[in-house]
C-alpha positions as CSV (number, residue, x, y, z in Angstrom):
1,X,-8.8,21.3,20.2
2,X,-5.8,21.1,17.9
3,X,-5.5,23.7,15.2
4,X,-2.6,24.2,12.9
5,X,-1.9,27.6,11.5
6,X,-0.7,27.6,7.9
7,X,-1.5,28.6,4.4
8,X,-2.5,25.2,3.2
9,X,-6.2,24.3,3.4
10,X,-7.1,20.9,4.6
11,X,-8.3,18.7,1.8
12,X,-10.7,15.8,2.4
13,X,-10.5,12.8,0.1
14,X,-13.1,12.9,-2.7
15,X,-14.8,10.1,-4.7
16,X,-12.5,10.6,-7.7
17,X,-9.4,9.6,-5.8
18,X,-8.2,6.1,-5.3
19,X,-5.1,5.7,-7.5
20,X,-1.8,5.5,-5.7
21,X,1.1,6.5,-7.9
22,X,4.8,7.0,-7.6
23,X,7.0,7.1,-10.6
24,X,5.7,4.6,-13.0
25,X,3.9,2.6,-10.3
26,X,0.1,3.0,-10.2
27,X,-1.8,0.9,-7.8
28,X,-5.3,1.0,-6.6
29,X,-6.6,1.3,-3.0
30,X,-8.0,-2.2,-2.1
31,X,-11.6,-2.5,-3.0
32,X,-11.5,0.1,-5.7
33,X,-13.9,-0.5,-8.6
34,X,-16.5,1.2,-10.7
35,X,-20.0,2.0,-9.5
36,X,-21.4,4.7,-7.3
37,X,-22.1,2.4,-4.3
38,X,-18.6,0.9,-4.4
39,X,-17.0,4.4,-4.7
40,X,-18.9,5.5,-1.7
41,X,-17.7,2.6,0.3
42,X,-14.2,3.1,-0.9
43,X,-14.3,6.8,0.0
44,X,-15.5,5.8,3.5
45,X,-12.7,3.3,3.9
46,X,-10.0,5.8,2.9
47,X,-11.5,8.6,4.9
48,X,-11.7,6.4,8.0
49,X,-8.1,5.3,7.6
50,X,-6.9,8.9,7.2
51,X,-8.9,10.1,10.1
52,X,-7.6,7.3,12.4
53,X,-4.0,7.9,11.5
54,X,-4.1,11.7,11.7
55,X,-6.2,11.5,14.9
56,X,-8.7,14.0,13.4
57,X,-6.1,16.6,12.6
58,X,-6.2,18.2,9.2
59,X,-2.7,17.0,8.4
60,X,-0.6,13.9,9.2
61,X,2.6,14.4,11.0
62,X,5.8,12.3,10.7
63,X,5.5,10.8,14.2
64,X,1.9,9.8,13.6
65,X,2.9,8.0,10.4
66,X,5.8,6.2,12.0
67,X,3.7,5.2,14.9
68,X,1.1,3.7,12.6
69,X,3.7,1.7,10.7
70,X,5.2,0.5,13.9
71,X,1.8,-0.5,15.3
72,X,1.1,-2.5,12.1
73,X,4.5,-4.2,12.5
74,X,5.5,-3.0,9.0
75,X,9.1,-2.1,9.9
76,X,10.9,-5.3,9.2
77,X,13.9,-7.0,7.5
78,X,12.4,-10.4,6.7
79,X,13.5,-13.2,4.5
80,X,10.5,-15.3,3.4
81,X,11.1,-18.2,1.1
82,X,14.4,-16.6,0.0
83,X,12.9,-13.2,-0.8
84,X,13.9,-10.2,1.2
85,X,11.2,-7.8,2.4
86,X,12.5,-4.7,4.1
87,X,11.0,-1.4,5.3
88,X,13.1,0.6,7.7
89,X,12.4,3.8,9.6
90,X,14.8,5.8,7.4
91,X,13.0,4.6,4.3
92,X,9.6,5.6,5.8
93,X,10.9,9.0,6.7
94,X,12.3,9.5,3.2
95,X,9.0,8.5,1.7
96,X,7.2,10.9,4.0
97,X,9.5,13.8,3.1
98,X,9.5,13.0,-0.7
99,X,5.7,12.8,-0.8
100,X,5.4,16.4,0.3
101,X,4.3,18.8,-2.4
102,X,5.5,21.9,-0.7
103,X,9.0,22.6,0.5
104,X,10.0,24.9,3.2
105,X,11.0,25.1,6.8
106,X,7.6,26.0,8.3
107,X,6.0,23.5,10.7
108,X,3.0,23.0,8.3
109,X,5.4,21.9,5.6
110,X,6.5,18.9,7.7
111,X,3.1,17.2,7.4
112,X,1.0,15.4,4.8
113,X,-2.5,16.0,3.5
114,X,-4.6,13.1,2.2
115,X,-3.2,13.2,-1.4
116,X,0.4,13.3,-0.1
117,X,-0.3,10.4,2.2
118,X,-1.4,8.3,-0.7
119,X,2.0,9.0,-2.4
120,X,3.8,8.3,0.8
121,X,2.1,4.9,1.0
122,X,3.0,4.1,-2.6
123,X,6.7,5.1,-2.0
124,X,6.8,2.8,1.1
125,X,5.3,-0.1,-0.9
126,X,7.9,0.3,-3.7
127,X,10.7,0.4,-1.1
128,X,9.4,-2.5,1.0
129,X,9.0,-4.9,-2.0
130,X,11.9,-3.6,-4.1
131,X,13.9,-6.9,-4.0
132,X,11.0,-9.0,-5.3
133,X,11.5,-9.1,-9.1
134,X,8.2,-10.9,-9.6
135,X,6.3,-7.9,-8.3
136,X,5.8,-4.9,-10.4
137,X,5.8,-1.5,-8.6
138,X,2.0,-1.4,-8.9
139,X,1.9,-4.8,-7.2
140,X,4.1,-3.4,-4.4
141,X,1.8,-0.5,-3.9
142,X,-1.2,-2.8,-3.7
143,X,0.7,-5.1,-1.3
144,X,1.5,-2.3,1.2
145,X,-2.1,-1.2,1.1
146,X,-3.2,-4.7,2.0
147,X,-0.5,-4.7,4.8
148,X,-1.7,-1.4,6.2
149,X,-5.3,-2.3,6.2
150,X,-4.6,-5.8,7.7
151,X,-6.0,-7.5,4.6
152,X,-2.9,-9.6,4.0
153,X,0.5,-9.9,5.7
154,X,3.8,-10.0,3.9
155,X,3.9,-13.8,3.5
156,X,0.5,-14.0,1.9
157,X,1.4,-11.2,-0.5
158,X,4.7,-12.9,-1.5
159,X,3.1,-16.3,-2.0
160,X,0.5,-14.7,-4.3
161,X,3.1,-13.0,-6.4
162,X,5.9,-15.6,-6.5
163,X,4.0,-18.9,-6.5
164,X,4.6,-20.7,-9.9
165,X,1.4,-21.8,-11.4
166,X,1.7,-24.7,-13.8
167,X,-1.1,-26.4,-15.6
168,X,-1.8,-29.9,-14.6
169,X,-0.4,-32.5,-17.0
170,X,-2.9,-34.8,-18.5
171,X,-1.4,-37.6,-20.6
172,X,-3.0,-38.4,-24.0
173,X,-5.5,-41.3,-24.1
174,X,-3.3,-43.2,-26.6
175,X,-2.1,-46.5,-25.2
176,X,-4.5,-46.5,-22.2
177,X,-6.1,-49.8,-21.3
178,X,-9.9,-49.5,-21.9
179,X,-10.5,-51.8,-18.9
180,X,-8.4,-49.6,-16.5
181,X,-10.6,-48.1,-13.8
182,X,-9.7,-44.6,-12.6
C-alpha cells in the first residue's frame, strides 16, 4: 500500500468542479452540462480518469503524467493541413510544475492533486494548439480534453475548428425557364 506523508490532504473531485482554466482560457470537461444526473455522470468520468492516471494514489506524480500522455500519443510535432500541432515533454513538464499551487522542495510538492491536474491539462492544451489562430484558448483546452479521453484526435479537432463553412449559393429565380426540370 502506497502512502505519501505530507501536510496536504488529498482532495477528491466534487460535483461543483468541471471548469478548466488557465489565464483567460476557460474550457469545460467534455460532457459538462446542467442537471443533477449529468453532473453525477461527469463527476464519475473525471474521478475515473484521475484514479486511473494516479493509480489510486492521492496525488499524481510527474512520471505518471508523462507516461499517460505518452500512452495517448499526445507528444507530437505534427503538421496537419498546414497547421502545426506540438506538445513536447519539456512543455508537459513545465505545465505540471506551473500547475502546482504549493512551492517547495519536499517530495509532496512535486505532485498534483485533482484541481492542479485540471490546470495542468488546460496548460498542455493551450501549449499544444498555440499555433492555431482559429482556436481560442478555451477551444484548445476542450481539444486536449477530447484528445486525452480519446473522444477526438488532433486531425478531427483541427478540421472542426479550421474548416471554413460557407452558405450554399442559391441563384435568384429571375430568368429561369419555367419548363426547366430540376
